[in-house]
C-alpha positions as CSV (number, residue, x, y, z in Angstrom):
1,M,2.6,6.1,-127.8
2,V,1.6,2.6,-129.0
3,G,0.7,1.3,-125.5
4,Q,-1.3,-1.9,-125.2
5,T,-4.1,-0.9,-127.6
6,W,-4.4,-4.4,-128.8
7,I,-6.1,-5.2,-125.6
8,K,-9.0,-3.0,-126.4
9,S,-9.4,-4.7,-129.8
10,A,-9.2,-8.2,-128.2
11,L,-11.8,-7.3,-125.6
12,K,-14.2,-6.1,-128.4
13,E,-13.9,-9.3,-130.2
14,K,-14.9,-11.3,-127.0
15,G,-17.7,-8.8,-126.2
16,Y,-16.2,-7.2,-123.2
17,K,-15.8,-3.5,-122.2
18,L,-13.1,-1.8,-120.2
19,K,-15.5,-1.6,-117.2
20,D,-15.7,-5.5,-117.4
21,V,-11.9,-5.7,-117.0
22,A,-12.0,-3.3,-114.1
23,E,-14.6,-5.6,-112.3
24,A,-12.7,-8.7,-113.1
25,L,-9.3,-7.4,-111.9
26,A,-10.8,-5.5,-108.9
27,I,-9.3,-2.2,-110.0
28,T,-10.8,1.1,-111.1
29,S,-11.7,1.9,-114.8
30,P,-9.0,4.6,-114.9
31,R,-6.3,2.0,-114.0
32,V,-7.6,-0.2,-117.0
33,T,-7.2,2.9,-119.3
34,D,-3.6,3.3,-118.0
35,I,-3.0,-0.3,-118.9
36,V,-4.2,0.2,-122.5
37,N,-2.3,3.3,-122.7
38,G,0.9,1.6,-121.6
39,T,1.4,3.7,-118.5
40,R,0.6,0.9,-115.9
41,E,1.9,-2.6,-116.0
42,V,-0.4,-5.6,-115.5
43,Q,0.3,-6.9,-112.0
44,S,1.0,-10.6,-111.3
45,D,-2.2,-11.3,-109.6
46,E,-4.0,-9.8,-112.6
47,L,-2.4,-11.9,-115.3
48,R,-4.7,-15.0,-114.9
49,P,-8.1,-13.2,-114.9
50,L,-7.0,-10.9,-117.8
51,A,-5.7,-13.9,-119.8
52,E,-9.0,-15.6,-119.4
53,M,-11.0,-12.7,-120.6
54,L,-8.7,-12.3,-123.7
55,G,-8.7,-16.0,-124.5
56,L,-5.0,-16.3,-124.1
57,S,-2.7,-18.4,-121.9
58,V,-0.7,-16.6,-119.3
59,N,2.4,-17.0,-121.3
60,S,0.7,-15.7,-124.4
61,L,-0.4,-12.7,-122.5
62,L,3.0,-12.0,-121.2
63,L,4.5,-12.2,-124.7
64,S,1.7,-10.0,-126.0
65,L,2.4,-7.4,-123.4
66,E,6.1,-7.5,-124.2
67,N,5.4,-7.2,-128.0
68,R,2.6,-4.7,-127.5
69,E,0.5,-6.8,-129.9
70,R,-1.5,-10.0,-129.6
71,S,1.0,-12.8,-129.8
72,E,0.8,-16.6,-129.2
73,A,3.5,-18.2,-127.1
74,P,4.8,-21.6,-128.1
75,S,2.6,-24.4,-126.9
76,D,5.5,-26.8,-126.2
77,N,8.4,-26.8,-123.8
78,T,10.5,-24.6,-126.0
79,S,9.0,-21.6,-124.2
80,G,11.3,-22.7,-121.3
81,T,9.9,-21.0,-118.2
82,L,6.7,-20.2,-116.4
83,P,6.2,-17.0,-114.4
84,I,5.4,-17.1,-110.8
85,L,2.0,-15.6,-110.5
86,G,2.0,-14.7,-106.7
87,H,1.7,-16.1,-103.3
88,L,-1.4,-18.2,-102.6
89,L,-2.9,-17.9,-99.1
90,G,-5.4,-20.3,-97.5
91,D,-8.2,-17.8,-97.5
92,G,-8.1,-17.5,-101.3
93,T,-6.0,-14.3,-101.3
94,L,-3.4,-14.0,-104.2
95,I,-0.5,-11.7,-103.2
96,P,1.5,-10.4,-106.0
97,L,5.3,-10.9,-106.0
98,A,7.5,-8.1,-104.8
99,E,9.7,-6.6,-107.5
100,N,12.8,-7.7,-105.5
101,T,11.7,-11.4,-105.2
102,P,14.8,-13.4,-106.1
103,V,12.9,-16.0,-108.1
104,Q,10.3,-14.8,-110.7
105,K,10.2,-17.7,-113.0
106,V,10.7,-21.5,-113.0
107,A,11.5,-24.0,-115.6
108,I,8.7,-26.0,-117.1
109,P,8.7,-29.6,-115.8
110,A,10.5,-32.0,-118.1
111,D,7.5,-34.3,-118.2
112,A,5.0,-31.7,-119.1
113,E,3.6,-32.2,-122.5
114,S,2.9,-28.5,-123.0
115,S,3.2,-25.2,-121.2
116,E,-0.4,-24.3,-122.1
117,G,-2.7,-24.6,-119.0
118,L,0.2,-24.5,-116.5
119,Y,0.2,-22.0,-113.6
120,C,2.9,-21.4,-111.1
121,Y,2.5,-20.0,-107.5
122,I,4.3,-19.8,-104.2
123,M,2.4,-21.2,-101.2
124,G,2.2,-18.2,-98.9
125,D,1.1,-19.8,-95.7
126,N,0.8,-23.1,-93.8
127,S,-2.8,-23.8,-94.9
128,M,-1.6,-26.9,-96.9
129,A,1.5,-27.7,-94.7
130,S,0.8,-31.5,-94.4
131,E,1.5,-31.7,-98.2
132,I,2.8,-28.3,-99.4
133,K,4.9,-26.2,-97.1
134,A,5.0,-22.3,-96.8
135,G,7.5,-21.2,-99.5
136,D,7.1,-24.2,-101.8
137,I,6.7,-23.4,-105.4
138,I,3.9,-25.3,-107.0
139,I,2.9,-25.8,-110.6
140,A,-0.8,-26.5,-111.2
141,A,-2.4,-27.6,-114.5
142,D,-5.8,-27.0,-116.1
143,P,-7.3,-30.5,-115.9
144,R,-9.0,-29.8,-119.1
145,V,-5.6,-29.3,-120.8
146,H,-3.6,-31.7,-118.9
147,F,-5.7,-34.6,-117.9
148,Y,-6.0,-35.2,-114.2
149,P,-8.7,-37.3,-112.6
150,M,-10.8,-36.0,-109.8
151,V,-9.7,-38.6,-107.3
152,P,-9.2,-38.5,-103.4
153,G,-5.9,-37.2,-102.4
154,G,-5.6,-34.7,-105.4
155,I,-5.0,-31.1,-104.5
156,F,-6.9,-28.5,-106.6
157,L,-6.9,-24.8,-106.8
158,V,-10.5,-23.7,-106.3
159,T,-11.8,-20.4,-107.6
160,G,-14.0,-18.0,-105.5
161,P,-15.3,-14.5,-105.4
162,N,-13.0,-11.5,-106.3
163,N,-10.4,-13.6,-108.1
164,S,-9.7,-15.7,-105.0
165,L,-7.8,-19.0,-105.5
166,A,-7.3,-21.4,-102.7
167,A,-5.6,-24.8,-102.6
168,R,-7.6,-27.8,-101.1
169,Q,-7.3,-31.5,-101.0
170,F,-10.0,-33.9,-102.0
171,L,-11.1,-36.5,-99.6
172,I,-14.0,-38.7,-99.1
173,T,-15.3,-39.2,-95.4
174,E,-16.3,-42.5,-93.8
175,T,-19.8,-41.6,-94.5
176,G,-19.2,-41.1,-98.3
177,E,-19.2,-37.2,-98.4
178,N,-16.9,-35.5,-100.7
179,W,-14.9,-32.6,-99.2
180,L,-12.2,-30.2,-100.2
181,V,-10.1,-29.5,-97.2
182,P,-7.1,-27.5,-95.9
183,L,-4.1,-29.2,-94.4
184,P,-2.7,-27.0,-91.7
185,P,-0.6,-28.4,-88.7
186,Q,-3.4,-27.1,-86.4
187,P,-7.0,-26.1,-87.2
188,N,-7.5,-22.5,-88.3
189,P,-10.9,-21.0,-88.7
190,A,-9.4,-18.8,-91.5
191,Y,-9.1,-21.9,-93.7
192,E,-12.5,-23.2,-94.8
193,S,-13.4,-26.6,-95.9
194,W,-15.9,-27.1,-98.7
195,R,-18.3,-29.8,-99.8
196,F,-17.4,-31.1,-103.2
197,D,-20.0,-32.2,-105.8
198,I,-18.5,-33.9,-108.9
199,L,-21.7,-33.6,-110.8
200,P,-22.5,-30.1,-112.2
201,P,-25.7,-28.7,-110.6
202,E,-27.6,-28.5,-113.9
203,L,-27.3,-32.3,-114.2
204,K,-28.5,-33.0,-110.8
205,N,-31.4,-30.5,-110.9
206,P,-32.7,-30.3,-114.5
207,T,-36.0,-28.5,-113.5
208,P,-36.4,-24.9,-112.4
209,K,-38.4,-26.1,-109.4
210,A,-35.5,-28.5,-108.3
211,A,-33.1,-25.7,-108.9
212,E,-34.9,-23.4,-106.7
213,S,-35.0,-25.9,-103.8
214,V,-31.2,-26.5,-104.3
215,N,-30.5,-22.7,-104.1
216,K,-32.6,-22.6,-100.9
217,D,-30.6,-25.4,-99.4
218,K,-27.4,-23.7,-100.2
219,K,-28.5,-20.5,-98.5
220,N,-29.2,-22.6,-95.3
221,A,-26.0,-24.7,-95.6
222,D,-23.2,-24.2,-93.2
223,H,-20.6,-24.8,-96.0
224,R,-20.1,-23.8,-99.6
225,T,-20.5,-26.5,-102.1
226,V,-17.8,-26.5,-104.9
227,Y,-18.5,-28.1,-108.3
228,T,-16.1,-29.1,-111.0
229,G,-16.6,-25.9,-112.8
230,D,-15.0,-24.2,-109.7
231,I,-11.8,-26.2,-110.1
232,F,-9.3,-24.0,-111.9
233,A,-6.3,-26.3,-111.8
234,A,-4.7,-29.4,-110.1
235,V,-1.4,-29.3,-108.3
236,L,1.0,-31.6,-110.3
237,W,4.4,-30.4,-109.2
238,V,5.8,-29.1,-106.0
239,H,9.3,-27.7,-105.7
240,R,11.2,-27.1,-102.5
241,R,14.7,-26.4,-101.4
242,Y,16.4,-29.2,-99.7
243,K,17.4,-28.4,-96.1
244,P,19.4,-31.1,-94.5
245,T,19.0,-31.8,-90.9
246,A,21.7,-32.8,-88.4
247,S,21.6,-36.6,-87.5
248,E,21.1,-37.3,-83.8
């Protein structure tokens, strides 16, 4: 059985072991061995973290899994479609697509310069309903690949512990504070807001003593502080089915 033995070689090149994959994907080591042996498929919510560990795009990982060897997907629009990676929830949970989900892929936007660094999800709840409705399909872009400025009004996908990934909108308060906030129709304690600091902490706190002070402040803070390094992607496209309403 050929399996997916290329994964083991690719991990070794990056300095990772199978136990590191198990931790990143939040699965047991035997399940990782099953993936390598080809007896277990990589689940949709596992594609992104595994691709990052292997230094591949999600499209290249999908192609590699299909070919059972490391393969690079085309970096332009000729690759055609993007896989939907799951349902995003406001608490950061990513739910894999069910096998019978009618839509599994979407076309790459016509104005996208490249398919590299693009990620597609379904909004799974109303945490961003003021801008993105439950059921809307979103395509987000890595701002390091597809330039997108960190400006108020932008919606970003923020990484958190255990592979969490939550959408939040950047706003500046009247007092000048930066925040990343959910947009539900009514307040919901399950959807947290986070302070947003555009400067990385190492630039603001160059000395160990200053860093120690900041870490202490973080422990005492009521809210998490998000930095640019926590931004995974920016939402650039939102697709929804048009539902006409009867005129009064």
